[in-house]
Structures are given as C-alpha cells and as structure tokens.
N, C-alpha and C positions, 0 to 999 in steps of 0.2 A: 662631489666633484662633476660627475657625470650627469648628474640628473636631467640639469636643464637642457641639454642635445637630447635626454631620451625624451622630455616632455616635447620637444619641437618635433621627435620623429613620430609621435602619439597625433599631433595636431596636423600632419602631412597626410598621415595614412593611418588612423586609429584602427582601423580592423583588420592591416596588416601586420601590426604590433600585438592587436588582442588576442589573434588566434597562431601568433608565431612558435608559442608554446603548447603541447596537448594538453595539458591540465592547467586550470584556473579555479581562483577563490569565489569568482563572481562576483568581483567589485565593482566592475563598470556595468552599467544595465544596456542593452542594444538601443539604439538610439535611430536605426534605419526604418523604411516603410515596408509594408509586407501585406498581401490578402489575406482575408479574413478565411480563407481556405488553407493556406499554409500555416495560419496561426493555430487553426483548429488541429492540421495533420502532427504538427510539431508538438502540441500538446498531451494529444492521444499517445503518439509513439512514446512520450517519456513517460509518460503514465504506466504505460507497460512493461516500460524497462524499471522503473521502480516497484511494481509489483513482483515482476519476476526476482527481483533483487531481495520483496521481504521474501518470499516462497523460498527462495535457494537458500537464505540464511538459517533457515531452520530444518529445512532437508537436508542441509550437508554444513561440514565443519566449513567456516568462513575461512577462503582462499586455498581451501584444498582443489586437487584437479579436479574431480568432477565438477565441484563449483565454480571452478575459472572456465572449463569449458562448455560448462551450458550458459554461461554469462557472456562470454565471448561469441557465441552462437546467437545470441538473442541482439548484442551490439552489432553484429552483421546483417542480422534480418531487417531491423529496425535503422540501418544506416547511422548509427554513432560512432564516434572514433573509439576504435579497440585497441591502436597499434601504436605507438610511440611515434615511429617513422612517420615522416611526412610521404602524401603519395599526390595523384592526380585529383582525388575526389575529396582529400584531406580537410581542406578548405572548408566545404560546405557540410563535413560531417560536423566539425569543430563550432560553425556558423549554430547548425541545427542543435547542439549540444548547448551553448551559450543561449539561445534565445528561449528553447523548451524549459530551460531552468526557471527564466524568468517569468516565464507564462504561470509555471505551476505556482510559483510562490506568491503570485495575485489569489490564486484559488484556493491555496493551503495556508494562508495569513487569517482567515476569518475567524477560526475558533480554537483553543489551545488544545485538542485532541487533533485537530488537523495539522498544525504548526509541530507537535510532537512526532507525529507519523512521518511529517515528511524530512524533515532534520535527521529521523534515525536511518530512513532510506538513503537519502543522499551521504551521509556519513557514510554508510556501508559502500555505497557506489563510489567514493572518493578513495576509499581505503584500498579498495581493488584496483583502480587506474593509476593511484600513487605507486603501490606496490610493484606493479608492470614497468614501472620507469626504468630507465636504465641509470646506474650511479651518477653518471654525467648529468642527465636529466632532471633527477631529482634536487641535486645542488643547484643547479642554474633556477629551478623552479623555486628552492627557498631563497633564492636573492633577488630573485624578478619580486617576492612578496614580502621583500622587505624582513625576512627571517634570516638576520646574517649569522646562521651558524657555519661554521668552518669546519673541513675537517683537519686533526690533528697531525704532527708532520710525523714521519716514522721513526725519527729520533725520540719525540717523545713518547711514543708509542712503545718503543721497547723498554724507555726507562719504567713505563708504570704496568708494564707487562703482567707481573704477578697481581698487583692490584685489579686492574682490567677483567683478569680471567675468575678472579674471587669473587668480584662484585657482580658481576654481568651473568644471565641466565643464559646457559648452554652455549657459551663461550668457554676456547680451551687455547692453550698456546699456538696452535696451528691457525686456527680460525682469526686469532687476532690479527697475526700477520696478513691475512688475506683478504681485512676485510675494514672499512673505513669506520672511523669514530668520529663523533661532534662532540665538539665542547659548547656547552649550553648552559645560561644563567640558570641557576638551580630553580627560581620561582615559575621558570617557562616549564618544568619537568616533574611538577609536586605528585604527580600521580607515581612516575617510575621511582622517585625518591622516599614516597611513605611506603611503597612496596619491595623497597631496598634491591632495586635491579640494575641500580648503576653505582657508578664510583663518583662520591662526592669530595672534591678539595678545592678550597679557598674561594667557595661560594660558586662554583660549577660542576656539572656533572658530565661525565663521558658517556655518551649513548651510543651503543652498537646501530651500524647501520640498519639491522633490520627493526629496532625499536625507536627509531627517528619518526616513523610513522606516526608513534602517540602523540608526539607535540603537535605534530601538522593537524592532525584531526581535532586536536583540544582546538586549535587555534578556527579552524573552519568550521568546527561548531560553533562557537563563540560568534565568529561575524555573521553566520547565518541565523543565527537567532536573532543577533541583534536587527540586521536588515529584514526579518520576517514583522519584528514587531514595529518598524519603520513602515515598513509596507502597509499593515494593518490600518495605519492612521492613514494612507491613502485611499483607501477603499469606497470612501462617498464619493471622490472624484471620480473612479473607475466606474464605479456604479450607476453615474449617472450617463453614462454611455451604454445606449438601448441595446447597440449590438454587442456587448461585452458581457454585462451581465447574466442574461441567460446561460451564455455560455462559462464564465467561469462557475457561476451556481451548480452546473450540472456536473463539470469537470471534478468539483468536491466530493459529490455523491456517483462517481462512475464508478461502475464495478466493469473492469476489462478480461474477466475470465472466461469462463464456460457458460454457455447457456442453458438454463434448466426448463425451458419453455417447451422446447420439440422434444415430443413425448413417444418414444420409441419404444415403451415400457406401459403403456396403456392397458389399465385394467389389469395389470398382473399384480396388484395389489389387493389384497380383498379387505372389505370392512373388518371382517373378524380379527385381521391383522394388526389392524392401526392402536390397539391397546398394547399388545406386548411389543410390537415395534418402538412405541413411544418411550418406554423403559430403557431398549437397549440401544437405539441408534437414533434418537430424536436428541437434535442439539437442546441446551437449557432453555432456550427461547421459546422452542416449537412445545418442548414438554410441558413446561408450563402453563401454554395456552390450551394444549390438551387436558390438563390435569382442571383447569377452570373450566373449560366447557362440560365439562363430565359432571364436575360438581355444580353449577350453576345453571346448566341447560341453556347458555346463552354466552354470546360475545358479541360486542360492542364493535361498531365497524371497524376500526384499526386493527382490532385483533383476527376479525373476519378477513380483510384481506391478505393479512401478513400469515396467517394459518391456511388461508384457502388456497394460495398459491404455492406454499409449500406443500400442500397435499398434491396439488396438481403435478408439481414437479416431480415428485416421487411415485407418480403411477397413477393418482385416482383418474378414474374417467368422469366424463360429466353426469352420467346418471350414477354413479357412486357417490360423487359430491353430494348432488342433491336428495341424495336419498339419506346420505350422512348427516347431514345439515338438518333436514326435514324432522329424521328420528330422534335428532337430538334435541330441537327445540321445542316440538311438542309434549315433549318431558317437562316443559317447563310452562311459561305465560304465553307461549305462542301456540295457538292453533291450525291445525293442516290450513285450513282457507286463509287466515293471516300470513302463513307463511308463505303461499304460493304467491299472493298477490305482493306481498311487502319484501321478500328476502329472494326468490327463486329467481326472478329475472338478473338481480345482481350476480347471482352464482353463472348463469348462461352466459352474463355478457362477461365474466371472469376467463370463461373459456372461449371468447369469440363467437361467440353464437349471436350477440346480441348488437345493437349500436353500430360503432367502429367495425366490429369485429375484426380485432385487434389480437394479435397470442400476447397476452400479458405475462412477463416473466416474474418467476421468484423474488422475492427482496434478497438483493445481497446483503452481507452484515455493515457495510457503510450506509446502505440506506434507512436498514434498520436503525441505525444508530444516528443519523443526520435528518430522518426525516419527518417523522411524527411523535415528536418524545409524548409519553403515557401521562396520562393526569389520573386524578384519583377515579378509582373504580376502572380503569383501564389493564389490560392484562398483557398487551403487545410491549413491543423494545424488546433492546437488549439488556438482560439480569446483571450484566457485567459492568453496565454503564450507567444504567437505568436506577439501579435496588440501592438502597442503602447495605453498606459493607456488612451491617451485623446480620439484616436479613437474608442475605444471599449466601453468607456463612450457615445461618440455619437452615435455609434449603438445600445448602450441598449436603449437610450434615442427615437430615430427614432423607437425602436420595443415598445415604450409605456411603458417602465420600469421606475418605480417610482424613485424619486432622492433617496428616502432610500432604496428602493429595490437594487441600483446601490451602495449603500455604504457596504450594507451587502455582494452582490455579492464581494466585494473585499476584505472582512476578512471570507468569509465562508471557510467551511471546510466539503467540500463534500465528501458524502459516496458512490456517483455514480463513478464509472470508467470505464464506457464502454458506447457508444452512443447509441447501442440500448437499455443496460437497461434503458435510459433516456426516449427512445421511451414508454415502454413497462410500465415504472413506471406514465409517463404521462397520457397513455392512461386510466391506473388504478383508476389515480384520479379523471379523466374527467368521467370514469363511474361509480362512487360512490365507487370506491375501488374494482371493480369487473374488470375482464378481459372481453374485448369486442371485439366484431368480430371474434376473434382467439383466437386460445391456443397457447399462448407464450412461457409458460415453456419451458426453454431448458434445455437439460440434460447436464452433465457436460460433459469436454472433453474425450473422450477415453484414449489419451495418459496421460492425469492425473491422473486417476485413476490408470494406470499401474504404473506411477514414484510412488505413492506413497503405495505400495505392498511392497518394501522392496527392498535388494540391487539385486535381481537378476530380476528386471525390464528390458524387452527389449528395446536393445538398439536403434533398428530402430523406435520407437515412437520417434511423433516428438518434445514433450517435452525431449525426451534424445538424439535428434539428432539436437542441434542448427545450426551446419553447415549444415544439410541438409533443415532445415527450411528456411535458408540464402540465400540456393541456390534456394527452390520454389520462396520465394519473387523476388530475382534478375529475374527470368525467368519469371515472371507475369510482372514483369515492363517492361521487353523489348518487350512485346507484347502491353503496353499502351503508348511507344514513339510517338511521332507526326512524321506522314508520311511526 
C-alpha cells in the first residue's frame, strides 16, 4: 500500500533514502560521478578491509570479542561505517561502503576463483555488521528488503514455550521470554530445518533472534552470486574504457599485506641452509621449485622469477643469489660463460642493480595463482590450484603428510596469502613463537600507505599506476627469457 510513495521518495532524493539504513544488500548501483583518484582509493581501502576479514576469520572465532575488536579498529582506520548510529560523517562512510563494494564487483567477477573469494569475504563482513545492529534496526532492515519476517506476539510465545525451548539451540525458558522469535516460511530456512535447530509448525519455522542472520546471509549470498554473474557479462563494455581496465585487472591481483622486498635480513641466510629450510619452512610451491632446480639444474623463466624473488625476500643477498644460481646451472647444460651472458643480468635486475633499478617484490599467492599459469615443462605456480588433485595428493604423501592432513588441506581456509609470510610463520613456530635468526617484520608498502591517505594520493605510486606496474613486470620477464 505504501510502495508508490516510497518510490516517489527515492526519485526525489535517492541518496538519502539509500543511505538511511547502516546496512544494505547492495541492490542498487551508484549513479554519481567521481574522480579516478577517489575511485581507486575506495577500491584499495575495501580490498584491505576484506583481506582483514579473511585473516581474522581464520585467526579468531568469528564474532568473538577479539575478532570484533580488531575488525572495528580496521573499520575506523579505513573510514567505513562500523556503528549502527548516525553521525556527522556517517553519510560519507555509507557512501564509501556502497561505492567500494560495486567497484570490487567489477574487479572480482572475472573468474570463478575471484568470485568465490569475494562472496565469502563479503558474507563474513555482512554477518558481523548485521549482528551488530540493534533488534529494531534488524527488523527494519528485513522489511526494507522485502523479507517480511515478523516477530511473534508475547501470547504466541508463551503458548509455544515448551516447543521453542526443546527445539532451539541454547534457548531456555528464561531466554525465550527475553528475546524475539521470527515466524518464517520453512523453505526460506532449509539449513536450520535440516539441522533441526528450529521449531516447525504448519509450514513455518520459529527462529530465535540470534539465528535469523542465517536466513539473511543465505539471501545475501544468493543475491550477490547472481549479481556477479550479471556483472561478468558487462565486462566487455567496462574493459573498453582504457582508464578502468588496467586498474580493475590490478585490483584482482593486488596484494595489500606486508611487503617482503625490503631486506633487513640480507645475508643472514647462508647457501648451506637452503636445502634444510626448504624441507622445514618453504611453502609447497617453493619447495617443488627448489626440488626441480636440484634435480634438473635448471628452471624456466617463470620458475626463476617466482623462486628467485622468494629467496630474495627471505634474506639471500645479490652475491649469494648469483652464486646459488650459477652453481646449480653449471651442473646442468649451462656453462659459466653462458650463465654470465644469459642469466646473471636478469638476477642483478631483480635486485634493482640493472635497468630501472626497481626493487621488485616477491610474488603474493594471488599473483602466483593468477598472473602466469604453468604449462608443460614448468614448475612454477600454485600446486593447490594448478596441480591435478591426484598428483597433489601423491606429492603430499611423498612429503610425509598424514592422510588426515591431506584431507584437511583440501578443505582448509588459509589465512596466509604470501609465500614469504608462510616462511616467517613457519620459522616462528619452529622457534617456539619467536622470530629466529633475523628480524623478519616487514614494513607496509609505501604505495599502499599513500593510497589510503585520500583523494590526493600521488598517481605515480605503484598501487596508483597499475599500467606502470605491468610494464615493470613485463620488463623483468624479458630478462628471464631463456637464451
């Protein structure tokens, strides 16, 4: 009955209506103009927020006090809405939340892996924000999004008291009186019905206040999955804009964590340690590269780049790197003279001593997975994404991983997203929780700090110049081509 008047209100002032509630399903795309600098800043900040959600989700129990405290701190740092109440700057924060979500939709709709990752992090983020809403705003949110789930009356609650207590998890007679129950069509709550967590009567389920989030999350996940599929169909039109294509491609490959290229620990890893470290602290991708290098005395350029930058990140100096690669290659079909002519320049270039003298960073997991898929004869890439499942299982068995461990690997949700991060955490575990041998704490990338400062971020920073970053990578690739 009131829908026509609501529609007229949106037409007259759509932004006020859209941001009237602290949470939304992101059903309506933003229609305003904005600068490329603001576009990029919003995207990078939301990507940092989603990476934080991913890491906290594995390090802590979701929605626990430490989880909520750290996530709220990240909301504050990145100027995203984190409190249900309205405030003087709340409109700008909700606007940023809305626009940045749609920007990352464009970047993360391109492949199935990207879509799966984006949906999972957005759902976890939505769960935290929905649970933080007061009961009144939760009900308002449901009605604003056509989820007509109403709370049952006090009289109905009393008449069903025993049934609600016996069928609902962690609910007693006292808690039934103190909380709301929602009456929902059973087909909208199949997960709860399947696990027998709710009372079912006459085609309706009675859901405790704390469990209504399950219904909302399923709806949000379904909507977002369909929206990403539709967005993917529109990509050709978006990619025709030469301003946006390199930026969106860079965002989907971007790593916004610690930077492992600045070496405070240069020279603190000896060449004699590499074999033992590869068995104890190398991630599987680097371990298989090291093993292939030892067996074949050669790696093709993709493997040399991935493994060479990793070794640089864990502390190998330029002199050590030249000695390491030379000693291994001359054991194969490459003599010392050919190595110096065909390969040494590329290694010096990787350390910033030749060409543009850029300090190249070790590859993140996202870059390893998405940038250069291995072909026949290659040994680089991510074994968990690029290997046949049966071959991966055999490899893990060869490395003496237990059968239960292998099954856990297939279902694991890792918080690590960088091979050098894996190395550092492994060394900490082996050292009883302490850093050993070196100071491995790496500073944040300068370009990311710049990007987070606001709309006036310098465009020449690497994060702000995806085309320049691509040119640098291509330039480095050319020096690693086989002679």
